[in-house]
Biotite code that builds the C-alpha atoms (Angstrom):
import biotite.structure as struc

atoms = struc.array([
    struc.Atom([-14.236, 28.109, 5.252], chain_id="A", res_id=1, res_name="MET", atom_name="CA", element="C"),
    struc.Atom([-17.586, 27.611, 7.140], chain_id="A", res_id=2, res_name="PRO", atom_name="CA", element="C"),
    struc.Atom([-21.211, 28.958, 5.214], chain_id="A", res_id=3, res_name="THR", atom_name="CA", element="C"),
    struc.Atom([-23.340, 31.531, 6.658], chain_id="A", res_id=4, res_name="PRO", atom_name="CA", element="C"),
    struc.Atom([-26.497, 30.353, 8.097], chain_id="A", res_id=5, res_name="PRO", atom_name="CA", element="C"),
    struc.Atom([-29.824, 30.945, 5.603], chain_id="A", res_id=6, res_name="PRO", atom_name="CA", element="C"),
    struc.Atom([-31.409, 34.748, 5.327], chain_id="A", res_id=7, res_name="SER", atom_name="CA", element="C"),
    struc.Atom([-34.350, 35.003, 7.306], chain_id="A", res_id=8, res_name="THR", atom_name="CA", element="C"),
    struc.Atom([-35.291, 38.109, 5.535], chain_id="A", res_id=9, res_name="SER", atom_name="CA", element="C"),
    struc.Atom([-36.532, 36.312, 1.975], chain_id="A", res_id=10, res_name="SER", atom_name="CA", element="C"),
    struc.Atom([-39.448, 36.844, 1.170], chain_id="A", res_id=11, res_name="THR", atom_name="CA", element="C"),
    struc.Atom([-39.132, 34.229, -2.329], chain_id="A", res_id=12, res_name="SER", atom_name="CA", element="C"),
    struc.Atom([-40.368, 31.258, -2.267], chain_id="A", res_id=13, res_name="SER", atom_name="CA", element="C"),
    struc.Atom([-37.539, 30.078, -3.397], chain_id="A", res_id=14, res_name="ALA", atom_name="CA", element="C"),
    struc.Atom([-34.988, 27.736, -1.150], chain_id="A", res_id=15, res_name="PRO", atom_name="CA", element="C"),
    struc.Atom([-31.534, 29.604, -0.699], chain_id="A", res_id=16, res_name="THR", atom_name="CA", element="C"),
    struc.Atom([-28.925, 28.093, 1.513], chain_id="A", res_id=17, res_name="SER", atom_name="CA", element="C"),
    struc.Atom([-27.418, 31.854, 2.518], chain_id="A", res_id=18, res_name="GLY", atom_name="CA", element="C"),
    struc.Atom([-25.002, 31.758, -0.367], chain_id="A", res_id=19, res_name="VAL", atom_name="CA", element="C"),
    struc.Atom([-24.751, 33.469, -3.400], chain_id="A", res_id=20, res_name="ALA", atom_name="CA", element="C"),
    struc.Atom([-24.567, 31.355, -6.722], chain_id="A", res_id=21, res_name="PRO", atom_name="CA", element="C"),
    struc.Atom([-20.848, 30.979, -8.493], chain_id="A", res_id=22, res_name="PRO", atom_name="CA", element="C"),
    struc.Atom([-20.832, 33.137, -11.137], chain_id="A", res_id=23, res_name="GLU", atom_name="CA", element="C"),
    struc.Atom([-19.830, 30.247, -12.700], chain_id="A", res_id=24, res_name="GLY", atom_name="CA", element="C"),
    struc.Atom([-16.637, 27.936, -12.847], chain_id="A", res_id=25, res_name="TYR", atom_name="CA", element="C"),
    struc.Atom([-13.696, 28.885, -15.231], chain_id="A", res_id=26, res_name="THR", atom_name="CA", element="C"),
    struc.Atom([-10.122, 27.121, -15.824], chain_id="A", res_id=27, res_name="ALA", atom_name="CA", element="C"),
    struc.Atom([-7.201, 29.635, -17.126], chain_id="A", res_id=28, res_name="ASP", atom_name="CA", element="C"),
    struc.Atom([-5.858, 27.117, -19.477], chain_id="A", res_id=29, res_name="THR", atom_name="CA", element="C"),
    struc.Atom([-2.840, 28.890, -19.457], chain_id="A", res_id=30, res_name="GLY", atom_name="CA", element="C"),
    struc.Atom([-2.043, 28.639, -15.805], chain_id="A", res_id=31, res_name="ALA", atom_name="CA", element="C"),
    struc.Atom([-3.041, 25.266, -15.515], chain_id="A", res_id=32, res_name="MET", atom_name="CA", element="C"),
    struc.Atom([-0.356, 24.242, -18.327], chain_id="A", res_id=33, res_name="ALA", atom_name="CA", element="C"),
    struc.Atom([2.448, 27.270, -16.949], chain_id="A", res_id=34, res_name="SER", atom_name="CA", element="C"),
    struc.Atom([1.651, 25.052, -13.669], chain_id="A", res_id=35, res_name="GLN", atom_name="CA", element="C"),
    struc.Atom([2.290, 21.749, -15.420], chain_id="A", res_id=36, res_name="ALA", atom_name="CA", element="C"),
    struc.Atom([5.090, 22.490, -16.283], chain_id="A", res_id=37, res_name="LYS", atom_name="CA", element="C"),
    struc.Atom([6.347, 23.642, -13.116], chain_id="A", res_id=38, res_name="THR", atom_name="CA", element="C"),
    struc.Atom([5.889, 20.950, -11.270], chain_id="A", res_id=39, res_name="ILE", atom_name="CA", element="C"),
    struc.Atom([7.595, 18.550, -13.654], chain_id="A", res_id=40, res_name="HIS", atom_name="CA", element="C"),
    struc.Atom([10.402, 20.356, -13.725], chain_id="A", res_id=41, res_name="ASP", atom_name="CA", element="C"),
    struc.Atom([10.942, 20.347, -10.385], chain_id="A", res_id=42, res_name="ALA", atom_name="CA", element="C"),
    struc.Atom([10.243, 16.894, -10.192], chain_id="A", res_id=43, res_name="ALA", atom_name="CA", element="C"),
    struc.Atom([12.375, 16.276, -13.078], chain_id="A", res_id=44, res_name="GLU", atom_name="CA", element="C"),
    struc.Atom([14.879, 18.401, -11.102], chain_id="A", res_id=45, res_name="ASP", atom_name="CA", element="C"),
    struc.Atom([14.708, 16.458, -7.979], chain_id="A", res_id=46, res_name="ALA", atom_name="CA", element="C"),
    struc.Atom([14.437, 12.629, -9.992], chain_id="A", res_id=47, res_name="ALA", atom_name="CA", element="C"),
    struc.Atom([18.562, 13.577, -10.252], chain_id="A", res_id=48, res_name="LYS", atom_name="CA", element="C"),
    struc.Atom([18.935, 14.349, -7.078], chain_id="A", res_id=49, res_name="ASP", atom_name="CA", element="C"),
    struc.Atom([17.591, 11.237, -5.799], chain_id="A", res_id=50, res_name="VAL", atom_name="CA", element="C"),
    struc.Atom([19.444, 8.995, -8.228], chain_id="A", res_id=51, res_name="LYS", atom_name="CA", element="C"),
    struc.Atom([22.273, 10.358, -5.930], chain_id="A", res_id=52, res_name="ASP", atom_name="CA", element="C"),
    struc.Atom([21.323, 9.227, -2.843], chain_id="A", res_id=53, res_name="VAL", atom_name="CA", element="C"),
    struc.Atom([21.011, 4.911, -3.556], chain_id="A", res_id=54, res_name="LYS", atom_name="CA", element="C"),
    struc.Atom([22.738, 3.355, -2.556], chain_id="A", res_id=55, res_name="PRO", atom_name="CA", element="C"),
    struc.Atom([23.771, 4.754, 0.196], chain_id="A", res_id=56, res_name="ALA", atom_name="CA", element="C"),
    struc.Atom([27.992, 5.410, 0.070], chain_id="A", res_id=57, res_name="LYS", atom_name="CA", element="C"),
    struc.Atom([28.697, 3.951, 3.511], chain_id="A", res_id=58, res_name="VAL", atom_name="CA", element="C"),
    struc.Atom([30.242, 0.991, 4.094], chain_id="A", res_id=59, res_name="SER", atom_name="CA", element="C"),
    struc.Atom([29.464, -0.538, 7.459], chain_id="A", res_id=60, res_name="GLU", atom_name="CA", element="C"),
    struc.Atom([33.512, -0.452, 7.903], chain_id="A", res_id=61, res_name="ALA", atom_name="CA", element="C"),
    struc.Atom([33.025, 3.524, 8.040], chain_id="A", res_id=62, res_name="ASP", atom_name="CA", element="C"),
    struc.Atom([30.202, 3.140, 11.117], chain_id="A", res_id=63, res_name="PHE", atom_name="CA", element="C"),
    struc.Atom([33.377, 2.361, 13.389], chain_id="A", res_id=64, res_name="GLY", atom_name="CA", element="C"),
    struc.Atom([34.331, -1.454, 15.893], chain_id="A", res_id=65, res_name="THR", atom_name="CA", element="C"),
    struc.Atom([31.086, 0.373, 18.343], chain_id="A", res_id=66, res_name="GLU", atom_name="CA", element="C"),
    struc.Atom([28.271, 1.149, 15.194], chain_id="A", res_id=67, res_name="HIS", atom_name="CA", element="C"),
    struc.Atom([28.592, -1.596, 12.626], chain_id="A", res_id=68, res_name="THR", atom_name="CA", element="C"),
    struc.Atom([25.386, -3.123, 14.317], chain_id="A", res_id=69, res_name="LYS", atom_name="CA", element="C"),
    struc.Atom([23.159, -0.063, 13.147], chain_id="A", res_id=70, res_name="TRP", atom_name="CA", element="C"),
    struc.Atom([25.069, -0.086, 9.294], chain_id="A", res_id=71, res_name="ALA", atom_name="CA", element="C"),
    struc.Atom([22.496, -2.785, 7.794], chain_id="A", res_id=72, res_name="ALA", atom_name="CA", element="C"),
    struc.Atom([19.741, -0.707, 8.789], chain_id="A", res_id=73, res_name="ASP", atom_name="CA", element="C"),
    struc.Atom([21.092, 2.787, 7.958], chain_id="A", res_id=74, res_name="TYR", atom_name="CA", element="C"),
    struc.Atom([22.191, 1.617, 4.361], chain_id="A", res_id=75, res_name="THR", atom_name="CA", element="C"),
    struc.Atom([17.811, -0.478, 4.396], chain_id="A", res_id=76, res_name="ALA", atom_name="CA", element="C"),
    struc.Atom([16.988, 3.588, 5.827], chain_id="A", res_id=77, res_name="ALA", atom_name="CA", element="C"),
    struc.Atom([18.016, 4.677, 2.738], chain_id="A", res_id=78, res_name="ILE", atom_name="CA", element="C"),
    struc.Atom([17.093, 2.232, 0.236], chain_id="A", res_id=79, res_name="GLU", atom_name="CA", element="C"),
    struc.Atom([13.310, 3.115, 1.429], chain_id="A", res_id=80, res_name="GLN", atom_name="CA", element="C"),
    struc.Atom([14.517, 6.828, 1.189], chain_id="A", res_id=81, res_name="LEU", atom_name="CA", element="C"),
    struc.Atom([15.033, 6.771, -2.280], chain_id="A", res_id=82, res_name="GLY", atom_name="CA", element="C"),
    struc.Atom([12.298, 4.533, -3.488], chain_id="A", res_id=83, res_name="THR", atom_name="CA", element="C"),
    struc.Atom([10.058, 6.794, -1.554], chain_id="A", res_id=84, res_name="GLY", atom_name="CA", element="C"),
    struc.Atom([11.875, 9.480, -3.242], chain_id="A", res_id=85, res_name="ALA", atom_name="CA", element="C"),
    struc.Atom([12.029, 8.416, -7.008], chain_id="A", res_id=86, res_name="THR", atom_name="CA", element="C"),
    struc.Atom([8.244, 7.376, -6.188], chain_id="A", res_id=87, res_name="ALA", atom_name="CA", element="C"),
    struc.Atom([7.251, 11.386, -5.566], chain_id="A", res_id=88, res_name="MET", atom_name="CA", element="C"),
    struc.Atom([8.800, 12.089, -8.300], chain_id="A", res_id=89, res_name="CYS", atom_name="CA", element="C"),
    struc.Atom([7.269, 9.704, -10.225], chain_id="A", res_id=90, res_name="ASN", atom_name="CA", element="C"),
    struc.Atom([3.752, 11.208, -8.982], chain_id="A", res_id=91, res_name="SER", atom_name="CA", element="C"),
    struc.Atom([4.164, 14.454, -9.673], chain_id="A", res_id=92, res_name="LEU", atom_name="CA", element="C"),
    struc.Atom([5.276, 13.381, -13.367], chain_id="A", res_id=93, res_name="THR", atom_name="CA", element="C"),
    struc.Atom([2.603, 12.050, -13.506], chain_id="A", res_id=94, res_name="GLY", atom_name="CA", element="C"),
    struc.Atom([0.394, 14.555, -11.588], chain_id="A", res_id=95, res_name="LEU", atom_name="CA", element="C"),
    struc.Atom([1.619, 16.825, -13.820], chain_id="A", res_id=96, res_name="ALA", atom_name="CA", element="C"),
    struc.Atom([0.818, 15.791, -16.923], chain_id="A", res_id=97, res_name="GLN", atom_name="CA", element="C"),
    struc.Atom([-3.096, 15.155, -15.885], chain_id="A", res_id=98, res_name="GLN", atom_name="CA", element="C"),
    struc.Atom([-3.120, 19.078, -14.832], chain_id="A", res_id=99, res_name="ILE", atom_name="CA", element="C"),
    struc.Atom([-1.569, 19.833, -19.095], chain_id="A", res_id=100, res_name="GLY", atom_name="CA", element="C"),
    struc.Atom([-4.466, 17.370, -20.101], chain_id="A", res_id=101, res_name="SER", atom_name="CA", element="C"),
    struc.Atom([-7.404, 18.643, -18.313], chain_id="A", res_id=102, res_name="ALA", atom_name="CA", element="C"),
    struc.Atom([-6.016, 21.688, -19.412], chain_id="A", res_id=103, res_name="GLY", atom_name="CA", element="C"),
    struc.Atom([-6.601, 20.934, -22.635], chain_id="A", res_id=104, res_name="LYS", atom_name="CA", element="C"),
    struc.Atom([-9.283, 18.906, -22.639], chain_id="A", res_id=105, res_name="SER", atom_name="CA", element="C"),
    struc.Atom([-10.660, 21.999, -20.974], chain_id="A", res_id=106, res_name="TYR", atom_name="CA", element="C"),
    struc.Atom([-9.387, 24.521, -24.090], chain_id="A", res_id=107, res_name="ASP", atom_name="CA", element="C"),
    struc.Atom([-10.737, 22.230, -26.567], chain_id="A", res_id=108, res_name="ALA", atom_name="CA", element="C"),
    struc.Atom([-14.278, 21.695, -24.424], chain_id="A", res_id=109, res_name="ALA", atom_name="CA", element="C"),
    struc.Atom([-14.374, 25.751, -24.665], chain_id="A", res_id=110, res_name="GLU", atom_name="CA", element="C"),
    struc.Atom([-13.447, 25.891, -28.139], chain_id="A", res_id=111, res_name="SER", atom_name="CA", element="C"),
    struc.Atom([-16.577, 23.089, -29.760], chain_id="A", res_id=112, res_name="ASP", atom_name="CA", element="C"),
    struc.Atom([-18.961, 25.629, -27.590], chain_id="A", res_id=113, res_name="GLN", atom_name="CA", element="C"),
    struc.Atom([-17.577, 29.027, -28.821], chain_id="A", res_id=114, res_name="ALA", atom_name="CA", element="C"),
    struc.Atom([-17.644, 26.709, -31.933], chain_id="A", res_id=115, res_name="ALA", atom_name="CA", element="C"),
    struc.Atom([-22.020, 25.572, -31.777], chain_id="A", res_id=116, res_name="ALA", atom_name="CA", element="C"),
    struc.Atom([-22.344, 28.912, -30.018], chain_id="A", res_id=117, res_name="ALA", atom_name="CA", element="C"),
    struc.Atom([-21.812, 30.318, -32.816], chain_id="A", res_id=118, res_name="THR", atom_name="CA", element="C"),
    struc.Atom([-23.083, 28.120, -35.233], chain_id="A", res_id=119, res_name="GLN", atom_name="CA", element="C"),
    struc.Atom([-26.125, 28.040, -33.894], chain_id="A", res_id=120, res_name="SER", atom_name="CA", element="C"),
    struc.Atom([-27.276, 32.028, -34.009], chain_id="A", res_id=121, res_name="GLY", atom_name="CA", element="C"),
    struc.Atom([-26.142, 31.894, -38.253], chain_id="A", res_id=122, res_name="SER", atom_name="CA", element="C"),
    struc.Atom([-28.966, 31.216, -39.593], chain_id="A", res_id=123, res_name="GLY", atom_name="CA", element="C"),
    struc.Atom([-31.309, 33.933, -37.645], chain_id="A", res_id=124, res_name="MET", atom_name="CA", element="C"),
])
């Protein structure tokens, strides 16, 4: 998204970027937990299917006499596909765990900040 040009009608002496400052950043920890579970479950389901991919279920004889030279390449490709898909599932599971952990960290930090703000104002 392109940034708009700076305003030329500003009477303020403060530098301006032409973009209003954000209202603050928020982390919806409930949404993070939900999405982490969705990613984890999808990766887990895919991992079950990936186990059926390798090793190749076709033998050299299944290629026929004219095509047996391609059997080794096909078998190697299926092995690589299965290995890559397994790695992808593992990466997605790790991502889901990181999102879930980040959500818990944000939630804990918010609770700590709320407690500190409440405590600091209680002596007045």
